[in-house]
C-alpha positions as CSV (number, residue, x, y, z in Angstrom):
1,M,-0.4,38.9,5.4
2,P,2.9,36.9,5.4
3,R,4.8,35.6,2.4
4,I,4.3,32.0,1.6
5,T,7.9,30.3,1.9
6,K,8.6,28.1,-1.0
7,E,8.1,25.0,1.3
8,D,4.8,26.0,1.9
9,K,4.4,26.4,-1.8
10,A,5.4,22.8,-2.4
11,R,3.5,21.2,0.4
12,N,0.6,23.1,-1.0
13,R,1.0,21.6,-4.3
14,Q,1.8,18.1,-3.2
15,K,-2.1,18.2,-1.6
16,I,-3.4,19.5,-4.5
17,L,-1.8,16.4,-6.6
18,E,-2.6,14.0,-3.8
19,A,-6.3,15.0,-3.6
20,A,-6.4,15.3,-7.8
21,G,-5.1,11.8,-7.7
22,R,-7.9,10.5,-5.3
23,M,-10.3,12.4,-6.9
24,F,-9.7,11.8,-10.7
25,R,-9.4,7.9,-9.1
26,S,-13.0,7.6,-7.7
27,Q,-14.7,10.1,-9.8
28,G,-13.3,10.3,-13.0
29,I,-11.7,13.4,-14.3
30,D,-14.3,15.5,-16.1
31,A,-16.6,14.7,-12.6
32,V,-14.4,16.9,-10.5
33,G,-14.0,20.2,-11.0
34,I,-11.4,22.8,-9.7
35,A,-13.4,24.2,-6.7
36,E,-13.9,20.8,-5.5
37,L,-10.4,19.5,-5.8
38,M,-9.1,23.1,-4.0
39,K,-11.4,22.7,-1.1
40,E,-10.4,18.7,-0.7
41,A,-6.7,19.8,-0.4
42,G,-8.1,22.4,1.7
43,L,-6.8,25.6,0.1
44,T,-8.5,28.8,-1.5
45,H,-10.3,28.3,-5.2
46,G,-8.0,31.2,-6.5
47,G,-4.8,29.3,-5.4
48,F,-5.0,26.5,-8.2
49,Y,-3.3,28.6,-11.0
50,N,-0.7,29.5,-8.9
51,H,0.3,26.0,-9.0
52,F,-0.9,24.8,-12.4
53,A,-1.6,26.5,-15.6
54,S,-4.4,24.2,-16.2
55,K,-6.5,21.3,-15.4
56,N,-4.9,19.7,-18.2
57,D,-1.5,20.1,-17.1
58,L,-2.4,18.8,-13.5
59,V,-3.7,15.5,-14.8
60,V,-0.4,15.2,-16.4
61,E,1.2,15.5,-13.3
62,V,-0.9,13.1,-11.2
63,Y,-0.7,10.6,-14.1
64,G,3.4,10.8,-13.6
65,A,3.5,10.9,-10.2
66,S,1.0,8.2,-9.9
67,F,2.3,5.7,-12.0
68,A,5.6,7.0,-10.7
69,A,4.2,5.7,-7.1
70,S,3.2,2.2,-8.5
71,L,6.5,2.0,-10.7
72,G,8.1,2.2,-7.5
73,S,6.1,-0.2,-5.8
74,L,7.2,-3.1,-8.6
75,A,10.4,-1.9,-8.7
76,R,10.9,-2.4,-5.0
77,T,9.3,-6.1,-4.9
78,I,11.3,-7.0,-7.4
79,E,14.6,-6.6,-6.3
80,D,13.3,-7.9,-2.7
81,G,13.8,-11.4,-5.4
82,P,11.7,-14.1,-4.0
83,D,10.1,-14.4,-0.3
84,Q,9.2,-17.6,1.1
85,G,9.4,-19.4,-2.4
86,S,6.9,-16.8,-3.8
87,P,8.6,-15.2,-7.1
88,P,8.2,-11.7,-7.5
89,L,5.6,-11.6,-10.3
90,K,3.6,-13.8,-8.3
91,R,3.8,-11.4,-5.4
92,V,2.9,-8.8,-8.2
93,V,-0.3,-10.4,-9.3
94,A,-1.2,-11.3,-5.8
95,G,-1.1,-7.7,-4.5
96,Y,-2.5,-6.0,-7.6
97,L,-5.7,-8.7,-8.0
98,S,-6.2,-8.5,-4.1
99,T,-9.8,-7.2,-2.3
100,A,-7.9,-4.4,-0.9
101,H,-7.0,-2.9,-4.3
102,R,-10.0,-3.6,-6.1
103,D,-12.0,-2.2,-2.8
104,A,-9.4,1.2,-2.9
105,P,-10.6,2.9,-6.1
106,D,-9.3,6.2,-4.8
107,G,-6.1,4.6,-4.3
108,G,-3.6,1.8,-6.0
109,C,-2.5,1.6,-9.5
110,P,-3.4,3.9,-12.0
111,S,-2.9,1.5,-14.8
112,A,-6.6,0.7,-13.9
113,S,-8.2,3.4,-12.6
114,L,-7.2,6.0,-14.7
115,V,-7.1,3.8,-17.7
116,T,-10.5,5.2,-19.5
117,D,-10.0,8.7,-18.4
118,A,-6.3,8.2,-20.3
119,G,-8.0,7.6,-23.8
120,R,-10.7,10.5,-23.4
121,H,-8.2,13.3,-22.7
122,S,-5.4,14.9,-24.3
123,E,-2.5,14.1,-26.2
124,A,-0.2,14.8,-23.2
125,V,-2.5,12.6,-20.9
126,Q,-2.6,10.2,-23.2
127,N,1.4,10.3,-23.3
128,A,2.0,10.2,-19.5
129,Y,-0.3,6.9,-19.4
130,A,1.7,5.3,-22.1
131,E,4.5,6.4,-20.6
132,G,3.4,4.2,-17.3
133,V,1.9,1.4,-19.2
134,E,5.9,1.1,-21.1
135,G,7.2,1.5,-17.3
136,Y,5.1,-1.8,-16.4
137,L,5.9,-4.1,-19.9
138,L,9.8,-3.3,-19.1
139,G,9.8,-4.4,-15.3
140,F,7.9,-7.5,-16.2
141,A,9.8,-8.2,-19.5
142,A,13.0,-8.0,-17.0
143,E,12.0,-10.4,-14.8
144,F,10.5,-12.8,-17.1
145,V,14.2,-12.8,-18.8
146,R,15.7,-13.1,-15.3
147,E,13.3,-16.1,-14.2
148,A,14.0,-18.0,-17.1
149,E,18.1,-17.3,-16.5
150,E,17.9,-18.6,-13.0
151,Q,15.8,-21.4,-14.2
152,G,18.5,-22.5,-17.1
153,Y,17.2,-21.3,-20.7
154,E,17.6,-17.9,-22.0
155,L,14.0,-16.2,-23.0
156,D,13.8,-14.2,-25.9
157,P,13.7,-10.5,-25.7
158,G,10.7,-10.6,-27.7
159,E,8.9,-13.3,-26.2
160,A,9.3,-11.9,-22.8
161,R,7.9,-8.3,-24.0
162,H,4.6,-10.0,-25.5
163,R,4.3,-11.7,-21.9
164,A,4.7,-8.5,-20.5
165,I,2.0,-7.1,-22.3
166,R,-0.1,-10.2,-21.8
167,L,0.0,-9.9,-17.9
168,L,-0.6,-6.8,-17.5
169,S,-3.3,-6.9,-19.9
170,E,-5.0,-9.5,-17.8
171,M,-4.3,-7.5,-14.4
172,V,-5.8,-4.5,-15.6
173,G,-8.8,-6.1,-17.1
174,A,-10.0,-8.6,-14.4
175,L,-9.6,-5.5,-11.8
176,M,-11.9,-3.3,-13.8
177,L,-14.0,-6.0,-14.4
178,A,-14.0,-7.2,-10.6
179,R,-14.8,-3.3,-9.6
180,A,-17.6,-3.1,-12.2
181,V,-19.8,-6.0,-10.7
182,R,-18.7,-5.6,-6.9
183,H,-21.2,-4.4,-5.5
184,V,-24.2,-6.2,-7.2
185,E,-22.5,-9.4,-7.6
186,P,-19.6,-9.5,-5.1
187,E,-19.0,-13.2,-5.4
188,L,-18.9,-12.8,-9.2
189,S,-16.1,-10.3,-8.5
190,D,-14.4,-12.3,-5.7
191,E,-14.6,-15.5,-8.5
192,I,-12.8,-12.7,-11.2
193,L,-9.8,-11.7,-8.9
194,Q,-9.1,-15.5,-7.5
195,T,-8.9,-16.4,-11.2
196,G,-6.9,-13.7,-12.1
197,R,-4.2,-14.5,-9.5
198,S,-4.5,-18.5,-10.4
199,Q,-4.0,-17.9,-14.0
200,A,-2.6,-14.8,-15.0
201,L,1.2,-16.1,-14.3
202,D,0.2,-19.5,-16.7
C-alpha cells in the first residue's frame, strides 16, 4: 500500500475541516457524528484520529478557520473603501443581512451559525468564538473611527467600541431571527432582514 504524502495528509485534513464547517453550521455540533462527518469528507472513519486528537479539537479549529475566513472578507471590504458612494460598513451589513446569507445556513459567517453551540461547548470552543467576535469588534470600531476622521471629527475609542458591539449584536440577532422564521413566515423573515439593513447603522 502506497504511503500517504504530506500533501495528501494536508488535503485530507482540509476536507475534514470544510465538511465539519458545513455540517456544524447546518445541523449543530452535537448532531454530527465522526462517522457521518468522515463520510461527508470522502474519507474513512478510522482516519479521523490521524488528524485530530478529539472532536473538541476539531470544533476549535473549525471555529478558528471559519472566523479567519469571515474576518478576511471583512478586512478586504474595508480596504476597498467606499464603492460607488457606499461606505464599507454599509456593504458589510447589506451582505450579512442578505437573503443569500440567510438561505445558506451551512456557509457564511460563524458569528450567527455557530453562536448557540459555542455557549454549550468547552472553554476552548468558547474562547475561539470570543476571539472571532473580538476580531469583528476591532474591525468595526476601527472603521467607525476612520469614517469619523473622514467626516472631520474625532470619535472616542470607547464610543467606537460601543457602536461596534451594537452593530454586531444587531446583525447577528437579525440574521438568527430571519433564519428561524423563514420557512413558516417568509415575509416576516424578509422584513427582519430589510429592517436590519436599513436601521443597523443609524
